[in-house]
C-alpha positions as CSV (number, residue, x, y, z in Angstrom):
1,M,-3.7,-9.0,14.9
2,S,-6.4,-7.7,17.2
3,T,-9.2,-5.5,16.0
4,E,-11.6,-3.1,17.5
5,L,-15.1,-2.1,16.4
6,S,-15.5,1.4,15.1
7,S,-18.6,3.0,13.7
8,I,-18.9,5.6,10.9
9,Q,-21.9,7.5,9.6
10,V,-22.9,6.6,6.1
11,E,-26.0,7.1,4.0
12,P,-28.8,4.5,4.5
13,D,-28.3,3.0,1.1
14,I,-24.6,2.5,1.6
15,A,-25.3,0.9,5.0
16,D,-27.8,-1.4,3.4
17,A,-25.4,-2.4,0.6
18,Y,-22.7,-3.2,3.1
19,N,-25.0,-5.1,5.5
20,S,-26.5,-7.2,2.7
21,A,-23.1,-8.0,1.2
22,P,-21.6,-11.4,1.7
23,Q,-19.3,-11.8,4.7
24,E,-16.3,-12.2,2.4
25,D,-17.1,-8.9,0.7
26,Q,-17.6,-7.2,4.1
27,K,-14.1,-8.4,5.1
28,K,-12.6,-7.0,1.9
29,I,-14.2,-3.6,2.5
30,Q,-13.0,-3.6,6.1
31,L,-9.5,-4.4,4.9
32,L,-9.5,-1.5,2.4
33,M,-10.9,0.9,4.9
34,G,-8.3,-0.2,7.4
35,L,-5.5,0.4,4.9
36,W,-6.8,3.9,4.0
37,L,-7.2,4.9,7.6
38,R,-3.8,3.5,8.6
39,E,-2.1,5.5,5.8
40,L,-4.2,8.6,6.7
41,S,-3.1,8.3,10.3
42,T,0.6,8.0,9.4
43,Q,0.5,10.8,6.9
44,P,-1.2,13.6,8.9
45,N,-0.5,16.3,6.3
46,M,-2.3,14.4,3.5
47,N,-6.0,14.3,2.8
48,L,-7.9,11.1,2.1
49,S,-7.8,11.7,-1.7
50,E,-4.0,12.0,-1.6
51,V,-3.7,8.9,0.6
52,M,-5.8,6.9,-1.8
53,D,-3.7,8.1,-4.7
54,M,-0.5,7.1,-2.8
55,I,-1.9,3.6,-2.1
56,S,-3.0,3.2,-5.7
57,D,0.5,4.3,-7.0
58,R,2.2,1.8,-4.6
59,A,-0.2,-1.0,-5.7
60,Q,0.5,-0.3,-9.4
61,A,4.2,-0.1,-8.8
62,R,3.9,-3.6,-7.3
63,G,2.1,-4.9,-10.4
64,L,-1.5,-4.6,-9.4
65,T,-3.6,-3.8,-12.4
66,P,-7.3,-2.8,-12.5
67,E,-8.0,-6.2,-13.9
68,I,-6.2,-8.0,-11.1
69,L,-7.9,-5.9,-8.5
70,E,-11.3,-6.6,-10.0
71,S,-10.5,-10.3,-10.0
72,I,-9.4,-10.2,-6.3
73,L,-12.6,-8.3,-5.3
74,N,-14.8,-10.7,-7.2
75,E,-13.3,-13.8,-5.6
76,G,-15.5,-15.6,-3.3
């Protein structure tokens, strides 16, 4: 899969936290943002909050619990 660089405006402390995060964590954040944006682009009548809820519902239906998600995000 090819990727393309895209920039978004965030507050300085958020940018600092992202830029100082380990490469592995940055990749996880990029993956999550990509999923949210993909869903948002395929569901034009939904706002971001609704898309995030839909993604959460799908993940839970597939067996993803908060504990499993935390474990995945803490890997590395």
